[in-house]
C-alpha positions in Angstrom: 0.1 0.1 -0.1 1.2 3.5 -0.9 2.7 5.3 2.1 0.7 8.6 2.3 1.6 9.0 5.9 -1.6 9.9 7.9 -3.9 10.7 5.0 -6.0 8.5 2.6 -4.7 10.5 -0.3 -1.4 11.6 -1.7 -0.8 14.9 -0.1 1.9 17.6 -0.9 3.0 17.1 2.7 3.6 13.4 2.0 5.3 14.2 -1.3 7.7 16.8 0.5 8.4 14.3 3.4 9.3 11.4 1.0 11.3 13.8 -1.4 13.1 15.9 1.1 12.7 14.1 4.4 10.8 17.0 6.0 7.8 19.4 5.9 8.3 22.3 3.5 6.5 25.6 3.9 5.1 27.9 1.2 5.5 31.6 1.1 3.1 33.5 -1.2 4.3 36.6 -3.0 2.9 39.2 -5.3 4.9 40.4 -8.4 2.6 43.2 -9.2 1.6 41.9 -12.6 -1.9 42.0 -14.1 -3.9 39.5 -16.1 -5.1 39.5 -19.8 -8.5 39.0 -18.4 -8.4 42.3 -16.6 -6.1 44.5 -18.7 -8.4 44.6 -21.7 -6.7 42.0 -23.8 -9.3 39.5 -23.2 -11.7 41.4 -20.9 -11.6 44.0 -18.1 -13.8 42.0 -15.7 -11.8 39.1 -14.8 -13.2 35.8 -14.2 -16.5 35.9 -12.6 -15.3 34.5 -9.1 -12.2 36.7 -9.0 -11.9 39.4 -6.3 -9.1 41.0 -8.1 -6.0 38.8 -8.6 -6.4 35.5 -6.7 -3.6 36.6 -4.4 -5.4 37.2 -1.1 -2.8 35.3 1.0 0.3 36.7 -0.7 2.7 38.8 1.4 1.6 42.5 0.8 3.2 43.9 -2.2 3.3 47.3 -0.6 6.3 45.8 1.4 8.3 46.3 -1.7 10.1 44.1 -4.1 9.8 40.3 -4.5 13.0 40.1 -2.6 11.7 42.1 0.3 8.5 40.0 0.3 10.5 36.9 0.5 12.5 38.2 3.5 9.4 39.4 5.2 7.8 35.9 4.8 10.9 34.1 5.9 10.9 36.1 9.1 7.5 34.9 10.1 9.1 31.4 10.6 11.4 30.2 13.5 14.2 29.8 10.9 15.2 26.6 12.4 18.5 24.9 10.8 17.3 23.1 7.7 13.9 24.6 7.2 12.9 24.6 3.5 10.6 26.9 1.6 8.7 27.0 -1.6 8.0 30.5 -3.0 4.5 30.7 -4.5 4.0 33.4 -7.2 0.3 33.7 -6.5 -1.6 36.9 -7.4 -2.7 37.4 -11.0 -1.0 35.9 -14.0 2.7 35.5 -13.2 4.1 34.7 -16.5 2.3 37.8 -18.0 5.0 40.3 -17.9 8.4 41.3 -19.5 10.9 38.5 -19.8 13.7 40.4 -18.1 11.4 41.0 -15.1 10.2 37.6 -14.8 13.8 36.2 -14.9 14.7 38.7 -12.1 11.9 37.8 -9.7 12.1 34.1 -10.3 15.9 34.1 -10.0 15.6 36.1 -6.6 13.5 33.5 -5.2 15.5 30.5 -6.4 18.6 31.9 -5.2 17.6 32.1 -1.5 19.4 29.3 0.1 16.5 28.0 2.1 14.3 27.8 -1.0 13.9 24.4 -2.7 11.8 25.7 -5.5 9.1 28.1 -6.9 5.5 27.6 -8.0 4.2 29.9 -10.6 0.4 30.4 -11.0 -0.4 31.5 -14.5 -2.9 31.0 -17.4 -2.3 28.7 -20.2 -2.7 31.3 -22.7 0.2 33.1 -21.0 3.0 30.4 -21.8 4.3 31.4 -25.3 7.5 30.3 -26.6 9.6 32.9 -25.1 8.2 32.4 -21.6 8.7 28.6 -21.9 12.3 29.1 -23.0 12.8 31.2 -19.9 11.4 28.6 -17.7 13.6 26.0 -19.4 16.6 28.1 -19.0 16.0 28.7 -15.2 15.5 25.1 -14.8 18.8 24.2 -16.3 20.4 26.5 -14.0 18.7 25.5 -10.8 17.8 22.0 -11.2 21.6 20.9 -10.5 21.3 22.7 -7.2 18.2 20.4 -6.4 15.7 23.2 -7.0 12.5 22.9 -8.8 10.1 25.0 -11.0 6.3 24.2 -10.9 3.7 25.9 -13.0 0.0 26.1 -11.7 -2.7 26.3 -14.3 -6.2 27.4 -13.7 -8.4 25.0 -15.5 -11.4 25.1 -13.1 -13.5 22.8 -15.5 -13.6 21.0 -18.7 -17.1 21.9 -19.5 -17.7 24.7 -22.2 -21.0 25.8 -20.7 -19.4 26.6 -17.5 -16.4 28.2 -19.1 -18.4 30.7 -20.8 -20.4 31.7 -17.6 -17.1 32.1 -15.6 -15.4 34.1 -18.2 -12.3 32.0 -18.3 -11.3 33.3 -21.7 -9.6 30.3 -23.4 -10.8 27.1 -24.8 -9.7 23.7 -23.5 -7.2 23.1 -26.4 -5.1 26.0 -25.1 -4.8 24.2 -21.7 -3.9 21.0 -23.4 -1.2 22.7 -25.4 0.2 24.4 -22.4 0.2 20.9 -20.6 2.0 19.2 -23.4 4.7 22.0 -23.7 5.5 21.9 -20.1 5.6 18.2 -20.0 7.8 18.0 -22.9 10.3 20.4 -21.0 10.1 18.2 -17.9 8.4 21.1 -16.0 5.8 19.7 -13.6 2.5 21.4 -13.7 -0.4 21.6 -11.1 -4.0 22.0 -12.3 -6.7 24.0 -10.3 -10.2 22.8 -10.3 -13.2 24.5 -8.6 -15.9 22.3 -7.2 -19.4 23.8 -6.8 -19.5 26.0 -10.1 -22.9 27.2 -10.8 -24.8 24.5 -13.0 -22.4 21.7 -12.6 -23.7 18.3 -11.2 -21.7 15.8 -9.4 -21.2 14.0 -12.7 -19.8 17.2 -14.2 -17.2 17.6 -11.6 -16.3 13.8 -11.7 -15.8 14.1 -15.4 -13.3 16.9 -14.9 -11.3 14.9 -12.4 -11.4 11.9 -14.7 -10.0 14.1 -17.5 -7.1 15.1 -15.3 -6.0 11.3 -15.2 -4.7 11.9 -18.6 -5.9 11.6 -22.3 -4.2 11.2 -25.7 -4.3 15.1 -26.1 -3.3 15.9 -22.6 -0.8 14.4 -20.2 -1.9 14.0 -16.6 -0.5 16.8 -14.2 1.9 16.3 -11.4 -0.4 17.8 -8.9 -4.0 18.9 -8.6 -5.7 21.6 -6.3 -9.4 20.9 -5.5 -10.8 24.3 -4.6 -14.3 24.9 -3.0 -16.2 27.7 -4.9 -16.1 30.9 -2.8 -18.4 33.8 -3.3 -16.3 36.8 -2.6 -17.5 40.3 -1.9 -17.7 42.7 -4.8 -17.5 40.0 -7.6 -20.1 39.4 -10.4 -20.6 35.8 -8.8 -21.7 37.5 -5.6 -24.3 39.4 -7.5 -25.7 36.1 -9.1 -25.7 34.5 -5.7 -27.8 37.3 -4.1 -30.1 37.1 -7.2 -30.6 33.5 -6.2 -29.2 32.0 -9.5 -27.4 29.3 -7.6 -26.7 27.7 -4.3 -23.4 27.0 -2.6 -22.5 23.7 -1.1 -23.2 22.8 2.6 -20.4 21.3 4.4 -21.8 17.8 4.2 -22.3 18.3 0.4 -19.0 19.3 -0.2 -17.2 16.5 1.8 -19.3 14.0 0.0 -18.4 15.5 -3.4 -14.6 15.8 -2.8 -14.5 12.4 -1.5 -15.9 11.1 -4.8 -13.5 13.3 -6.7 -10.5 12.0 -4.7 -11.6 8.5 -5.3 -11.8 9.1 -9.1 -8.3 10.7 -9.2 -5.2 8.8 -10.2 -3.3 7.8 -7.0 0.0 9.1 -8.5 -1.3 12.7 -8.8 -0.2 14.8 -5.7 -3.1 16.6 -4.1 -2.0 20.0 -3.2 -5.3 21.2 -1.9 -8.7 19.5 -1.1 -10.6 22.5 0.1 -9.9 26.4 0.6 -10.4 29.0 3.1 -11.4 32.3 1.6 -10.2 35.5 3.3 -12.8 36.1 6.0 -13.0 39.8 5.2 -14.1 39.1 1.7 -16.0 35.8 2.2 -19.7 36.1 1.4 -20.4 32.2 1.2 -20.1 29.5 2.3 -19.3 30.9 5.7 -18.4 27.4 7.2 -15.4 27.2 4.7 -13.7 29.7 6.9 -12.8 27.0 9.4 -10.4 25.0 7.3 -9.3 22.7 10.1 -12.8 21.8 10.8 -13.5 20.9 7.1 -10.3 18.8 6.7 -11.1 16.9 10.0 -14.8 16.2 8.7 -13.1 15.1 5.3 -10.6 12.7 6.9 -13.2 11.3 9.4 -15.6 10.5 6.6 -13.0 9.1 4.3 -11.8 6.8 7.2 -15.4 5.7 8.1 -16.0 4.8 4.3 -12.7 3.2 3.8 -12.3 5.7 0.9 -8.8 6.3 -0.7 -7.4 8.2 -3.6 -7.8 6.1 -6.9 -10.5 3.8 -5.7 -12.4 4.4 -8.9 -9.7 5.9 -11.2 -9.5 4.9 -14.8 
């Protein structure tokens, strides 16, 4: 039986402990970049659920440069000998900027001695040849030092009816091309999926998860983030929620759905997230999601009771 430590799925903590022999910590930073879905290239409104950049837990960019944000983030830890960190470029689209600037900020993170790698959140349509070349170059420089580069892609769903509603701004073949390009360069990628999008059934969500297990067109990702849909203040999604156009999950409903999704996910894919806790100051619904520890305890308790494990029904 696969050793996932104390969980019934392949968590990122299990990956780190098996790979590096210890727990590793993530520090989110803000590069100050924008998004083609906000700067007018594709749209000015962003995705329907986005509160302005999806970087609500990043170190405050007002602190200064990425280097200064990293120092501030590191200072919040005890700095025990041997602690290891991942720098998460979280807010907005982090390959949507000048190549020279991207090289500067990615290199600054990778050069920090306690950093084992970087994770870059971006859109599949912001990974052109020039940017892929930059990532490959940096990988060649830092991989011999034992450091990695991960890329995080916001897929959210495979269903075009939902894609149009959430204003994602690109079609599935764009994601598939990005996934193939990253795989050909041996750059691991992590896919974000949102559970509970308006109009989607459990079968729809399971179809998205099954797709992630790999197709002829698209290699399976290194990792997956299963994110509960949050309704955040000031978003167009909030307006639709108050207009009664959809309902959010109860905690019991979410736990039931996420267990099914985990059971349908290839057991070799690392689960980097199985829920989410939106910023309390912005969270409209579901309010129960603000207690992440409670949700995780509920999930683990139910999986144990059902004998459920990642990959039970994967094909």
